[in-house]
C-alpha positions as CSV (number, residue, x, y, z in Angstrom):
1,M,163.2,70.5,80.1
2,A,161.6,69.2,76.9
3,K,161.8,71.1,73.7
4,P,159.2,73.9,73.2
5,L,156.8,72.3,70.9
6,H,156.0,69.2,68.5
7,Q,156.6,70.7,65.2
8,N,157.5,67.4,63.1
9,I,154.9,65.3,64.7
10,T,151.9,63.9,62.2
11,V,148.3,63.1,64.0
12,S,147.7,59.6,63.1
13,T,145.3,58.2,65.3
14,S,142.9,60.3,68.2
15,T,144.9,60.2,71.4
16,S,141.2,58.9,73.4
17,E,142.1,55.6,72.1
18,L,145.3,55.6,75.0
19,I,142.7,55.8,78.0
20,R,139.0,54.9,77.8
21,V,136.6,56.7,80.6
22,S,134.0,54.5,81.6
23,G,130.8,55.4,82.6
24,T,131.2,54.8,86.4
25,Q,134.2,56.6,86.3
26,K,131.8,59.6,85.1
27,L,129.1,59.1,87.4
28,A,131.8,59.5,90.5
29,L,133.1,62.1,88.7
30,G,129.9,63.6,88.5
31,A,128.9,63.4,91.7
32,G,131.9,64.8,93.2
33,F,131.0,67.8,91.0
34,F,127.4,67.9,92.4
35,A,129.3,68.1,95.5
36,M,131.7,71.0,94.6
37,F,128.6,72.9,93.6
38,F,126.7,72.9,96.7
39,A,130.4,73.8,98.5
40,Q,130.1,76.6,96.6
41,Q,126.6,77.6,97.1
42,S,125.0,76.1,99.8
43,V,126.3,78.1,103.1
44,S,125.2,81.6,101.7
45,V,121.8,80.1,100.7
46,L,121.4,78.9,104.0
47,A,123.2,81.3,106.1
48,I,121.0,84.5,104.8
49,P,117.5,83.0,105.7
50,F,118.7,81.5,109.1
51,Y,121.4,83.6,110.4
52,Q,120.4,87.0,109.2
53,M,116.6,86.7,109.0
54,T,115.9,84.1,111.4
55,L,118.6,85.2,114.5
56,G,119.2,88.5,113.8
57,V,122.7,89.1,112.6
58,D,123.4,92.2,110.7
59,P,123.3,91.7,107.2
60,F,126.7,93.9,106.7
61,L,128.6,91.8,109.3
62,L,127.2,88.8,107.9
63,G,128.2,89.8,104.3
64,L,131.9,90.2,105.6
65,A,131.9,87.1,107.3
66,L,130.4,85.1,103.8
67,T,133.5,87.1,101.9
68,L,136.5,85.9,104.2
69,P,136.0,82.2,103.1
70,L,136.8,84.1,99.4
71,L,139.7,85.7,100.3
72,L,141.1,82.9,102.6
73,G,140.4,80.3,99.5
74,T,142.6,82.9,97.3
75,L,145.8,82.5,99.7
76,L,145.4,78.9,100.1
77,G,144.4,77.9,96.1
78,P,148.3,77.6,95.0
79,W,149.3,76.1,98.0
80,V,147.0,73.7,97.5
81,G,147.3,72.9,94.4
82,H,151.3,72.5,94.7
83,L,150.7,69.9,97.3
84,S,148.4,67.7,95.3
85,D,150.4,68.5,92.2
86,H,153.5,66.7,94.1
87,H,151.8,64.3,96.4
88,H,152.9,60.5,96.0
89,S,150.7,57.6,97.1
90,R,149.9,54.1,96.4
91,F,146.2,55.9,95.7
92,G,147.4,58.8,93.6
93,R,147.9,62.2,93.6
94,R,144.1,63.7,93.9
95,R,141.8,61.0,95.5
96,P,143.4,60.7,99.1
97,F,142.9,64.5,99.2
98,I,139.5,64.1,97.9
99,L,138.4,61.3,100.3
100,I,139.7,63.4,103.6
101,A,138.2,66.6,102.6
102,S,135.1,65.3,101.9
103,W,134.6,64.0,105.4
104,A,135.8,67.3,106.6
105,C,133.6,69.5,104.6
106,C,130.6,67.1,106.3
107,L,132.1,67.7,109.8
108,F,132.2,71.5,109.7
109,F,129.3,71.8,107.6
110,G,127.3,70.3,109.8
111,L,128.4,71.8,112.6
112,I,127.8,75.9,111.1
113,W,124.0,74.8,111.7
114,M,124.5,73.7,115.3
115,V,124.8,77.3,116.6
116,P,122.7,78.0,120.5
117,T,120.1,79.6,119.8
118,G,120.2,81.3,123.4
119,W,123.7,83.2,122.1
120,S,123.9,87.2,121.4
121,E,124.4,88.4,118.1
122,L,128.0,88.6,118.5
123,A,128.3,85.0,119.2
124,H,126.4,83.8,116.7
125,L,128.8,85.6,114.4
126,L,131.6,84.6,115.6
127,Y,130.6,80.8,115.7
128,F,129.4,81.0,112.0
129,V,132.6,82.6,111.3
130,V,134.8,79.7,112.8
131,F,132.9,76.8,111.3
132,S,132.5,78.4,108.2
133,L,135.7,79.2,107.5
134,L,136.8,75.8,108.6
135,F,134.4,74.4,105.8
136,Y,135.6,76.5,103.4
137,I,139.3,75.5,103.9
138,A,137.7,71.9,103.8
139,A,135.9,72.5,100.7
140,T,139.2,74.3,98.8
141,F,141.3,70.9,99.8
142,M,138.5,69.0,98.0
143,S,137.7,71.2,95.0
144,V,141.0,72.0,93.9
145,P,142.1,68.4,93.7
146,M,138.7,66.8,92.1
147,T,139.0,69.6,89.3
148,C,142.6,68.8,88.7
149,L,141.4,64.9,88.2
150,S,138.5,66.1,85.4
151,Y,141.3,67.5,83.5
152,E,143.5,64.4,83.6
153,M,141.0,61.6,83.5
154,S,141.5,61.9,79.3
155,P,144.4,63.3,77.4
156,D,142.3,63.7,73.6
157,Y,141.1,67.0,73.0
158,H,137.5,66.2,72.2
159,Q,137.1,63.6,74.9
160,R,138.0,66.2,77.3
161,T,135.0,68.3,76.3
162,E,132.5,65.5,76.7
163,I,133.7,64.9,80.1
164,M,133.5,68.5,81.3
165,G,129.9,68.4,79.5
166,F,129.2,65.5,81.9
167,T,130.1,67.4,84.6
168,T,127.7,70.0,83.9
169,Y,125.1,68.1,83.7
170,F,125.5,67.8,87.7
171,L,126.1,71.2,88.0
172,K,123.1,72.5,86.3
173,L,121.1,69.7,88.4
174,G,122.3,71.4,91.4
175,S,121.3,74.9,90.4
176,L,117.7,73.4,90.1
177,L,118.2,72.2,93.5
178,Y,120.1,74.1,95.9
179,Q,117.3,77.0,96.4
180,W,115.1,74.6,98.1
181,L,117.1,73.9,101.2
182,F,115.7,76.5,103.2
183,P,112.1,76.2,102.2
184,L,113.1,72.1,102.8
185,A,114.0,73.4,106.8
186,Q,110.4,75.3,107.3
187,L,108.6,72.0,106.6
188,A,105.7,71.2,109.4
189,I,107.4,67.9,110.0
190,F,110.1,69.8,112.0
191,S,108.7,71.5,115.5
192,S,111.0,74.5,114.5
193,V,113.3,75.9,112.0
194,F,116.1,75.7,114.3
195,V,115.3,71.7,114.3
196,G,115.0,72.0,110.2
197,I,118.2,73.4,109.4
198,R,120.1,71.3,111.7
199,Y,118.2,67.8,109.5
200,V,119.0,69.6,106.3
201,G,122.2,70.9,107.3
202,W,123.6,67.2,108.2
203,G,121.7,65.7,105.7
204,V,123.7,67.8,102.7
205,A,127.0,67.3,104.8
206,L,126.3,63.0,105.4
207,F,124.7,62.7,101.7
208,I,126.2,64.9,99.4
209,F,129.9,65.8,101.0
210,G,130.5,63.0,102.7
211,L,128.9,60.2,100.2
212,L,129.2,61.8,96.9
213,G,132.7,63.1,97.8
214,T,133.8,59.3,98.8
215,L,132.4,58.1,95.6
216,A,134.4,60.6,93.7
217,A,137.5,59.7,95.3
218,C,137.0,55.8,95.2
219,Y,135.8,55.2,91.6
220,S,137.6,58.4,89.8
221,K,140.1,56.9,87.2
222,E,143.7,59.3,88.0
223,V,146.5,59.2,85.8
224,V,149.6,59.6,87.6
225,H,152.7,60.5,86.5
226,R,155.5,59.4,88.2
227,S,158.7,62.0,88.6
228,A,161.6,61.8,90.8
229,V,162.2,65.4,90.9
230,T,161.2,67.5,93.6
231,F,159.8,71.2,93.1
232,P,159.8,73.9,95.6
233,P,156.5,75.3,96.9
234,V,154.6,77.2,94.6
235,T,153.2,80.9,96.0
236,L,150.9,83.3,94.9
237,R,153.6,85.2,93.4
238,Q,154.7,82.1,91.7
239,S,151.5,81.6,89.9
240,L,151.1,84.6,89.0
241,K,154.2,84.4,87.2
242,T,152.8,81.5,85.8
243,L,150.0,83.6,84.3
244,K,152.1,86.5,83.1
245,T,154.0,83.9,80.9
246,N,151.5,82.0,79.4
247,K,149.4,83.7,76.8
248,G,147.0,80.6,76.3
249,L,146.1,80.9,80.3
250,R,145.6,84.7,80.1
251,V,143.1,84.6,77.1
252,L,140.8,81.8,79.5
253,L,141.1,83.9,82.5
254,L,140.3,87.0,80.8
255,L,137.0,85.1,79.0
256,T,136.4,84.1,82.7
257,V,136.7,87.6,83.9
258,L,134.3,89.1,81.0
259,Q,131.1,86.4,81.6
260,M,132.1,86.0,85.6
261,A,132.3,89.4,86.4
262,G,131.1,91.8,83.1
263,G,128.2,89.0,82.2
264,A,127.0,88.6,85.7
265,F,127.3,92.1,86.3
266,T,124.5,92.7,83.5
267,A,122.4,90.1,84.2
268,S,122.0,91.1,87.7
269,M,119.8,94.0,86.2
270,D,116.8,91.6,85.2
271,Y,115.8,90.6,88.6
272,Y,115.1,94.7,89.4
273,L,113.3,95.0,85.7
274,L,111.3,92.2,86.7
275,V,110.1,93.7,89.9
276,Y,109.9,97.2,89.4
277,F,109.2,97.8,86.3
278,I,107.4,94.7,84.6
279,A,105.8,93.8,88.1
280,Q,105.2,97.3,89.0
281,G,107.1,97.0,92.6
282,D,105.4,93.6,93.0
283,I,108.1,91.5,95.1
284,A,106.6,88.2,95.2
285,Q,105.5,88.9,91.6
286,G,109.0,89.5,90.0
287,A,110.4,86.7,92.3
288,I,107.7,84.2,90.4
289,F,109.1,85.8,87.0
290,K,112.8,85.4,88.2
291,G,111.6,81.8,89.2
292,W,110.3,80.7,85.8
293,L,113.5,82.5,83.8
294,S,115.7,80.5,86.3
295,M,113.7,77.5,85.7
296,A,114.5,78.3,81.6
297,Y,117.8,79.1,81.9
298,A,118.5,75.3,84.0
299,A,116.2,73.8,81.1
300,F,118.3,75.3,78.3
301,G,121.3,74.9,80.2
302,F,121.0,70.9,80.3
303,L,119.8,71.1,76.7
304,T,123.0,73.1,75.5
305,V,125.4,70.3,76.9
306,P,125.3,67.7,74.0
307,L,124.8,70.5,71.6
308,I,128.2,72.7,72.4
309,A,129.7,68.9,72.7
310,A,128.6,68.1,69.1
311,L,129.8,71.4,67.8
312,S,132.8,71.4,69.8
313,S,133.8,68.4,67.9
314,R,132.5,68.8,65.1
315,V,134.4,72.6,64.2
316,G,136.7,73.0,67.5
317,K,136.3,74.0,70.9
318,I,137.5,78.0,69.5
319,K,135.0,78.4,66.8
320,A,132.1,76.6,69.1
321,L,133.0,79.8,71.5
322,Q,133.0,82.2,68.5
323,L,129.1,80.9,67.7
324,I,128.3,80.8,71.4
325,Y,129.4,84.7,72.0
326,I,127.9,85.5,68.6
327,L,124.3,84.0,69.7
328,T,124.9,86.1,73.0
329,L,125.3,89.1,71.1
330,F,121.7,88.7,69.4
331,G,120.5,87.3,72.9
332,G,121.4,90.8,74.4
333,A,119.9,92.6,71.4
334,C,117.0,90.7,72.2
335,K,116.8,91.8,76.3
336,W,115.9,95.5,75.4
337,F,113.0,94.2,74.0
338,I,111.8,90.9,76.1
339,F,111.9,92.9,79.9
340,T,109.4,95.3,79.4
341,P,105.8,95.1,80.4
342,Q,104.7,94.5,76.7
343,G,107.6,91.7,75.8
344,Y,108.1,89.6,79.2
345,G,105.9,86.9,77.5
346,W,108.6,86.2,75.7
347,I,111.4,86.1,78.8
348,W,112.1,82.2,77.7
349,L,114.0,83.2,74.7
350,D,116.6,85.3,77.1
351,A,117.5,82.0,78.3
352,L,117.3,80.1,74.7
353,F,119.9,83.0,73.5
354,C,122.4,83.3,76.6
355,T,122.7,80.5,78.4
356,A,125.0,78.6,76.3
357,A,127.8,81.0,77.1
358,W,127.1,79.9,81.2
359,T,127.6,76.5,80.2
360,A,130.5,77.2,77.9
361,M,132.0,78.5,81.2
362,T,131.9,75.2,83.0
363,M,132.6,73.2,80.1
364,L,134.6,74.6,77.0
365,I,136.9,76.6,79.3
366,P,137.6,74.1,82.1
367,S,138.4,71.6,78.9
368,M,140.9,74.3,77.0
369,M,142.7,74.6,80.6
370,A,143.5,71.2,80.3
371,D,144.7,71.4,77.1
372,L,147.1,74.2,78.3
373,C,148.0,71.9,81.1
374,D,149.7,69.7,78.3
375,E,151.3,72.3,76.7
376,D,152.8,73.6,79.9
377,E,153.8,69.8,80.5
378,L,155.7,69.5,77.5
379,K,157.3,73.1,77.6
380,H,158.6,73.0,81.6
381,G,158.4,68.9,81.9
382,Q,156.4,68.9,84.9
383,R,152.1,68.7,85.8
384,R,150.8,71.6,87.0
385,E,147.3,71.5,87.0
386,G,147.2,72.3,90.3
387,V,148.7,75.6,89.5
388,F,146.0,76.4,86.8
389,V,143.5,75.5,88.9
390,A,144.3,77.6,91.5
391,I,144.3,80.5,89.5
392,H,141.4,80.0,87.7
393,S,139.2,79.6,90.8
394,W,141.0,82.6,91.9
395,V,139.8,84.3,89.0
396,T,136.4,83.0,88.9
397,S,136.1,83.8,92.8
398,L,137.3,87.5,92.4
399,S,135.1,88.0,89.5
400,A,132.1,86.8,90.9
401,A,132.8,89.2,93.9
402,L,133.7,92.4,91.0
403,A,130.2,91.4,89.7
404,L,128.4,92.1,93.2
405,L,130.5,95.1,93.3
406,L,129.5,96.7,90.4
407,A,126.0,95.8,90.8
408,G,125.6,97.3,94.1
409,L,127.8,100.6,92.7
410,S,125.8,101.2,89.9
411,L,122.3,100.8,91.2
412,N,123.1,103.7,93.7
413,L,125.0,105.6,90.7
414,I,121.6,105.2,88.9
415,G,119.4,106.4,91.7
416,F,117.8,103.2,92.2
417,N,115.6,103.0,95.6
418,A,113.7,100.1,97.2
419,Q,111.4,102.1,98.7
420,L,110.0,103.8,95.9
421,S,108.7,100.8,94.8
422,A,106.9,101.1,91.3
423,A,107.6,104.7,91.8
424,Q,111.3,104.4,90.6
425,N,112.5,107.6,88.6
426,P,112.3,106.5,84.9
427,D,115.8,107.3,84.3
428,S,116.9,104.6,86.8
429,I,114.8,101.8,84.8
430,L,116.2,103.1,81.0
431,A,119.6,103.0,82.6
432,M,118.9,99.4,84.2
433,R,117.9,98.4,80.4
434,V,121.0,99.9,78.8
435,I,123.5,97.9,81.4
436,L,121.3,94.8,80.6
437,A,120.9,94.6,77.0
438,L,123.8,97.0,75.8
439,G,126.2,95.6,78.6
440,T,125.6,91.9,77.4
441,M,126.1,93.1,73.9
442,V,129.5,94.8,74.7
443,F,131.0,91.6,77.0
444,A,130.2,89.4,74.4
445,F,131.2,91.1,71.2
446,C,135.0,91.9,73.9
447,S,135.0,87.9,74.1
448,L,134.4,87.7,70.1
449,L,137.5,89.3,69.9
450,L,139.6,87.9,72.5
451,V,139.1,84.2,71.5
452,R,140.8,84.9,68.2
453,R,143.9,85.1,70.3
454,Y,143.7,81.9,71.5
455,H,146.1,79.3,70.1
456,L,145.7,75.9,70.6
457,D,143.0,73.8,68.1
458,A,142.4,70.8,68.3
459,Q,145.0,69.6,65.8
460,A,147.9,71.4,67.9
461,S,146.1,69.8,71.5
462,Q,146.6,66.4,69.6
463,Q,150.2,67.0,68.7
464,I,150.8,68.0,71.7
465,S,149.3,64.7,73.5
466,L,151.0,62.9,71.0
467,A,154.4,64.5,71.9
468,L,153.9,64.1,75.8
469,A,153.3,60.0,75.1
470,K,156.7,59.8,73.1
471,T,158.9,62.0,75.2
472,K,157.5,60.5,78.9
473,N,160.9,58.9,80.5
474,Q,158.1,56.6,82.3
475,G,155.2,55.3,81.4
476,S,151.8,56.5,83.0
477,E,149.7,54.5,85.0
478,A,146.2,54.5,85.5
479,I,144.9,53.9,89.3
């Protein structure tokens, strides 16, 4: 086992000089992240209008069917991470998993939409459950190694943030496009929506999962650390034990929960205020307002990537996060005045002040997780990106589920009734405004306090990278 840390090592040069990441490698990784985004979002965005609204599957039962992959991914994550961490081949640890899983995703995603239309509701539901579960199993085998690969592409503190920023562009692009999948299936060029959904489904399967996944597997650069030591399988309990003993990991996971659960819960109120307070119950008009808000978030999201990269390079990731949370605090206060019939013309300010916190979730937090993986290797003598990625993915998924649960529970508790349309109880509208504005401020303030407990700054991370380079018994080889 390596010595605890690297107390006497002086940083003399940037470790980014050790490994150069070309534009081709970044594009390949970005293509993989684009496929990952669609793996996370495309099933639900197509299943609700097709299986529920078109085929008539019970919405509650379909909701249960959509949550099963979440539970399965939670159980599979650490095991997939272990397999990827300790796989040895001439193609590397991660890339064989990505290649095979991408085409498995292609097959199972296409089959989800091949359900015979004449079957009963129960048969439709069972068909969906079987093939969506198979798809999400394959997606886990693709996403965990893909994320690990992004952690490993560079050992440099600042270059990691640049790489995560580059992949964030592809995630933002996906967020602009995925909502158009079902409208695409309804185009007049298809004889029916049943035909359209199959063309769209197989198009996504072949070109996004199959083709882009193959590009990521073939052209991304992987750094393989050879080890003769065989470690026992990683279980969920062992992953949680790792979580318990790693302070930095606990901080990042709590920041994830505060944003992905707390922030998403409070943000869910904006749609209801747009429809029932600003648009006076006009769902179509409220949806237009929401569409413009989403477009503003996506546009400002693109702009924040280079800004956050430059800020992180200048002041470090910790201070960058602190500034982002201060900006979000201000944005939360502005929400009180923006989401009103008098202030909705300034709705773009909500995106301006609050989108950086969401960009940080896909840019700074993963980059900081990669830094923690280096520290963990220095302490324990083994690379365990798979365990870290599995735990982070697990917490992210559970946070998203918690946000949905809190939103539904809160709407019931405050007396919201969709049947009342514009005649909502004024107290219900007031409660929505409080949750949206004050809730955003509370979660941002908690995050601001919490991030101060994170310990790996730029100097410490660079020292760890240099310490690892000096203590390797066997050199790393780039594949």
